[in-house]
C-alpha positions, 0 to 999 in steps of 0.5 A: 486475537489476543492483541487489542487494536491500538491507535498511537500519535506520531511524536519526534522518535518512535516509543519503547511501546510503539516498537513492541507493538510493531515488532510483535504484530507487525503493523502499527496504526498513527492518527492523523498524520496530514491534515483534511486540507492536505487528502485534498490536495491529494485527491486533486493532484491525483486527478490531474495525473490521471487525466495526463497519463489518460490522455497519453495513453500511459502503460507503464512507468518505469516498467511497472503497468498502469491499472485503468478501470471505470468509474461510477459514471463509466469514465476511464480512471487510474486504478493503480498509479505506480510512481506518481511522486515522479509525476506531481510535484505535490507527491515529490515533495511529500516524500521529503516530509522529515516524520518519514525519517521518524518511521524509518528507525521501526526497521533501523539502520539501513532503512530508506524511502523507496521513492525510486525503487520498487514501485515508488509511491502507489496511488491505489484508487477503489471503487465499487461499481457495475464495471469495477475491475479491482475492488479487492487483492486476495492474501499475498505478502510483499516479501514474493517478489524477492524470492521471485527476482533470488533476492535476500528477503530484505525488511520493507515495510509499507507506508499507507497514507489513507484518504478516506474514513473507512468502516468496515463494511468499506473494505479494506486492508486486512492483515494477520498479525504476526505472521512476519515473523513466520518462516520462508515456507509458511511465507509462500504456502500459508495460503495461495497468493492472490487466489484465496479471498476469503475472511481469516478467523485471524485476521484484523481490519485496518480502519482508518480515518482519512489523513491516518498512516498505517505501516504493516510489514512487507513479510505479513500476510495481507489482503484487501477486503471488497467494499460491502457496499457500492457506489459513492460510500465505497470509494476508497484511495490510499497511497504507499510508499515502501520503507527498504533496506539492503541494496539501493535498486532504482527503476528508470524508464527502461526497467524491465517489468517484473516477472511476478507483475504479468499476471496483474490478471489475478489481482482485482 
């Protein structure tokens, strides 16, 4: 790629340079969004929610399946929490951070934080051990859900808050810059959704430090690469929350499981 990977600092507004970079590439990386103490607090809070869900055998939240797995010692863990912001005060308060309002400007008028829509605030916990079942995710775009539901393909950005410092060998998010501008055919058929896992010669590795924030356009082709190392050094935790536009569609306890979520077995 002819694109230099840049890291930015988030201020009181999105700068012209940041907006240009994001518009061209479909992603942006901000350093030091949260401090180390907050990182620790988030991890501790996720463990509290995890214990509650395991104890109470929670299978779905607002219709979204919860993904369970095994930790390195064989104990049960939650590997994908949906709507974690509805289950712990620290996460619900975090959604009110005024800096998210600055990030809405990347989309423009009508954008909002999807705290009660889509899958809400998602907490992903990857670890590569002998019993791991959630170590990678094949190529996909997040716009597919709108196509499945017969909806207009509205802008959706995925905001990631990273709780672990990564190196390329840790795996993690890989993106194809600029593919957020592709036509519908390329969005549907450029790759085989979730089945294609291989590296692409044009992909960019997102390599954050703990506390960094990244944003990628949901129409961008991306995957989650498997860690090439195992054990504790492979542990990778990241919070995602969407920025969305269009019709307001909050989820609730009676919300049905979306069609594409019934194929969660394809997602590793």
